[in-house]
C-alpha positions in Angstrom: -44.0 45.6 0.7 -42.7 46.3 4.0 -38.9 47.6 4.0 -36.8 47.6 7.0 -35.7 50.8 8.4 -32.9 51.9 6.9 -30.8 52.0 10.0 -31.7 48.6 10.8 -30.7 47.6 7.9 -27.3 49.1 7.9 -26.8 46.9 11.2 -27.8 43.9 9.1 -25.5 44.6 6.9 -22.4 44.9 9.0 -23.0 42.0 11.3 -23.4 40.0 7.9 -20.1 41.6 6.9 -18.4 40.8 9.9 -19.4 37.1 10.7 -16.7 35.2 10.3 -16.7 32.6 7.2 -17.3 29.6 7.6 -13.6 27.0 7.6 -12.7 25.7 4.8 -12.3 21.5 5.3 -9.1 20.5 4.9 -8.6 18.7 0.9 -6.8 15.4 1.5 -5.0 13.5 -1.7 -4.8 10.1 -1.6 -2.5 9.2 -4.6 -2.1 5.5 -4.8 0.2 2.7 -6.9 -1.6 0.9 -9.6 -5.7 0.6 -9.0 -6.0 -2.0 -11.5 -4.6 -4.0 -8.5 -7.5 -5.6 -6.5 -5.7 -4.4 -3.4 -6.1 -0.3 -4.0 -9.4 0.0 -5.4 -9.7 -2.1 -2.1 -7.7 0.8 -0.3 -9.5 3.5 -2.6 -13.1 2.0 -1.4 -11.7 2.8 2.1 -11.1 5.9 1.9 -14.4 7.0 0.5 -16.4 5.6 2.9 -14.5 6.7 5.3 -14.5 10.2 3.9 -18.7 10.0 3.5 -18.7 9.2 7.0 -17.0 12.5 8.1 -17.8 14.4 5.5 -18.2 17.5 7.6 -14.4 17.3 8.2 -12.5 17.1 5.0 -12.8 16.9 1.4 -10.4 13.6 -0.2 -9.2 13.3 -3.9 -8.3 10.1 -4.9 -6.1 9.2 -7.7 -3.8 6.1 -8.8 -1.9 4.7 -11.8 -2.2 2.3 -14.8 0.1 -0.1 -13.6 2.6 -0.7 -10.7 6.3 0.4 -12.8 4.1 4.0 -14.2 6.7 5.9 -11.4 6.2 8.8 -14.4 2.9 9.5 -14.2 2.7 9.1 -10.1 5.4 12.2 -10.0 2.9 13.9 -12.2 0.2 13.0 -10.3 2.0 14.8 -6.8 3.2 17.6 -8.9 -0.9 18.1 -9.7 -1.7 18.2 -6.1 1.3 20.1 -5.4 0.0 23.2 -8.0 -3.4 22.4 -5.9 -1.9 23.2 -3.0 -3.7 20.5 -1.2 -3.6 20.4 2.7 -2.4 16.9 2.7 -1.1 14.3 0.9 -1.5 10.6 1.8 1.2 8.8 -0.8 1.6 5.4 -1.2 4.3 5.8 -3.5 5.7 3.3 -6.6 8.9 3.6 -6.0 10.4 4.2 -2.5 13.4 6.4 -3.7 12.4 8.3 -6.8 9.4 9.9 -5.1 10.8 11.5 -2.9 12.0 14.6 -4.7 8.2 15.7 -5.2 7.5 15.1 -1.2 10.6 17.4 -0.9 8.5 19.6 -2.9 5.3 18.5 -1.2 6.9 19.7 1.6 8.2 23.2 1.0 4.7 24.0 0.0 3.7 23.6 3.1 2.0 20.3 2.3 1.7 17.9 5.0 2.6 14.6 3.6 2.1 10.8 4.9 3.7 7.8 4.0 1.3 4.4 3.4 2.0 1.0 2.0 5.2 1.0 0.3 7.8 3.2 3.0 9.6 6.2 1.4 13.9 4.8 1.5 14.8 6.2 5.1 18.4 6.9 4.2 16.9 9.1 1.2 14.9 11.2 3.4 17.6 11.5 5.8 20.1 12.9 3.5 17.1 15.6 2.9 16.3 16.6 6.1 13.2 15.2 5.5 10.5 13.1 8.7 7.6 11.5 6.9 5.6 9.2 9.1 5.1 6.3 7.3 2.2 4.2 8.4 1.5 0.9 7.6 2.7 -3.0 8.7 5.8 -4.9 8.9 6.5 -6.2 6.1 8.8 -8.3 6.8 6.9 -10.0 9.6 4.3 -10.3 7.3 6.1 -12.7 4.9 7.9 -14.1 7.8 4.2 -15.1 9.1 2.9 -16.6 5.5 6.5 -18.7 5.2 6.7 -20.3 8.7 2.8 -21.1 7.6 4.6 -22.8 4.3 7.2 -24.4 6.0 5.0 -26.5 7.8 4.5 -28.5 4.4 8.3 -28.4 3.5 11.4 -30.4 4.7 14.9 -29.4 5.0 16.8 -29.2 1.7 13.3 -28.6 -0.2 14.0 -26.0 -3.2 11.5 -22.6 -3.4 11.5 -19.8 -5.1 10.5 -15.9 -4.4 8.9 -13.7 -7.1 9.3 -10.4 -5.4 7.8 -7.2 -6.6 9.6 -4.2 -7.8 13.3 -4.7 -6.3 13.4 -0.5 -5.6 10.2 -0.9 -3.6 10.7 -0.8 0.1 7.8 -3.2 0.6 9.2 -5.9 -1.9 12.1 -6.1 -0.3 11.1 -6.4 3.2 8.8 -8.6 2.2 11.0 -10.9 0.9 13.7 -10.3 3.2 10.4 -12.0 5.8 10.1 -15.4 3.1 14.4 -15.5 3.1 13.9 -15.7 7.0 11.1 -17.9 7.2 13.0 -20.5 4.7 16.4 -20.3 6.5 14.9 -21.5 9.8 13.2 -24.0 7.7 16.2 -25.3 5.9 14.6 -24.7 2.7 16.9 -23.9 -0.2 16.4 -20.4 -1.5 17.2 -21.5 -5.5 16.2 -18.2 -7.6 14.6 -15.0 -7.0 13.1 -12.9 -10.0 10.7 -9.4 -10.3 6.9 -10.1 -11.3 6.2 -6.6 -11.1 3.5 -6.8 -8.5 1.5 -7.7 -11.8 -0.4 -11.3 -12.6 0.7 -11.8 -16.7 4.8 -10.8 -15.2 3.8 -13.0 -12.4 2.5 -16.1 -14.0 5.6 -15.6 -16.7 8.4 -15.5 -14.0 6.8 -18.4 -12.2 6.8 -20.8 -15.3 10.5 -20.0 -16.1 10.9 -20.5 -12.5 9.0 -24.0 -12.9 11.2 -25.0 -15.9 14.6 -24.1 -14.8 14.2 -25.6 -11.6 11.6 -29.2 -11.9 12.3 -29.8 -8.2 10.9 -26.7 -7.2 8.8 -27.2 -3.9 7.4 -23.9 -4.0 6.6 -20.2 -4.9 6.6 -17.5 -2.2 5.2 -14.4 -3.8 5.6 -10.9 -2.7 1.6 -10.4 -3.7 -1.5 -12.1 -4.3 -1.7 -10.8 -8.2 1.3 -12.4 -8.5 0.0 -15.2 -6.7 -2.7 -15.6 -9.1 -0.2 -16.3 -11.8 2.0 -18.1 -10.3 -1.0 -20.7 -9.6 -1.9 -20.4 -13.0 1.9 -21.2 -14.3 1.5 -24.2 -11.8 -1.9 -25.5 -13.3 0.0 -25.2 -17.3 3.3 -27.2 -15.5 0.5 -30.1 -14.1 2.7 -29.6 -11.0 -0.8 -28.7 -9.0 -0.2 -30.5 -5.5 3.1 -30.9 -6.2 4.7 -26.9 -5.9 3.0 -24.4 -3.6 1.9 -20.9 -3.5 1.5 -18.3 -1.2 0.7 -14.8 -1.1 0.7 -11.6 0.4 -1.9 -9.1 0.5 -5.5 -11.1 1.3 -7.5 -9.8 -2.0 -10.8 -11.4 -2.5 -9.4 -12.7 -5.6 -7.5 -15.4 -3.5 -10.1 -16.4 -1.1 -11.3 -19.9 -3.6 -7.2 -20.6 -3.8 -7.0 -20.6 0.1 -10.5 -22.8 0.5 -9.5 -25.2 -2.3 -5.4 -25.2 -1.6 -4.2 -23.9 -5.0 -2.9 -20.8 -2.5 -1.9 -22.1 0.9 -1.7 -18.5 3.0 -1.6 -15.4 2.8 -1.2 -12.1 4.6 -3.8 -9.2 5.7 -2.6 -5.4 5.9 -5.8 -4.6 6.0 -6.2 -2.8 2.9 -9.8 -0.9 3.8 -8.2 0.8 6.5 -4.1 1.4 4.7 -5.9 5.1 4.2 -7.8 5.4 6.3 -5.1 5.1 9.0 -2.9 7.7 7.3 -5.7 10.2 6.0 -6.5 9.7 10.7 -2.8 11.2 11.6 -2.9 13.6 8.6 -6.4 14.9 10.2 -4.9 15.4 13.1 -1.7 17.1 12.5 -3.6 19.4 10.6 -6.0 20.1 13.6 -3.1 19.9 16.4 -1.1 22.3 13.5 1.8 19.7 14.0 5.0 20.5 11.6 6.1 18.3 9.4 9.5 17.3 10.9 7.6 16.3 14.2 5.2 13.6 12.9 7.4 10.6 14.1 8.4 8.1 11.3 6.7 5.2 12.3 3.4 4.5 12.8 2.7 0.7 12.9 -0.7 -1.1 11.7 -1.6 -5.1 11.7 -0.8 -7.4 9.7 -2.1 -11.1 10.1 -1.5 -14.4 9.1 -4.3 -15.8 6.4 -5.0 -19.7 5.7 -8.0 -21.9 4.8 -8.9 -22.4 8.0 -8.8 -18.1 9.5 -9.8 -16.9 6.1 -11.8 -13.4 5.4 
């Protein structure tokens, strides 16, 4: 067996010790809302596919909560990511105000934070001296597009109701406002607004109660498609198919056949598969450029499109 001369072996050892270690890939944590919602499963799948295509550039950790209202669980997940000291946190907050404290903790621990899907409350962020970019669509404009399409089926004085998401979330507030804008322009009357908690079951119960309370109701405008699925079932159970219209928001796969047969008139596509990717790409650019959190800006608007039976997937 041949052995290296002692001097050469020593030189090789020194070169090995002096060689720089390969740079560690940044770790990006994607923390979403309910993974029982098809929208967030699509978001997660889009993020995972992006990471597979850029495996040498970053590591991805994904987490979500059981249902839309489990804010405590999401806070716990964010805390775990802070302890793990990920490099960046891409967050779709379950509550626009309650998660701000956790975001502050993350930033104080040197973690870059990007906000997606549901905007953190700007006033609360300002009170904490935080700048967190929101990467997402104009929810009010998206809902206005859907409401304007519905308005073609209405006449002035028609009664409509809104099935909103969780009232403390900014995206629900903005979508409800967009629906109100469209109905005001059409001369329709919003007789009630009730929360369906973003979920199909609660959305169904709320829609059923609205149909009972308002026998002349001409439309149910739902802040997301999961609640629209519940509303469609309530309309059918009440024998009001073709009399009470339903619209939604998100363009999940389950809504596609309902668009085709008219059970749902319209929805809005905010491109779920790309929502997290937009945030991840901003985080990676900021990490590479060593851009401080307070220099990231506060808004990066992404597309939102009207989807109808004639312009579906």
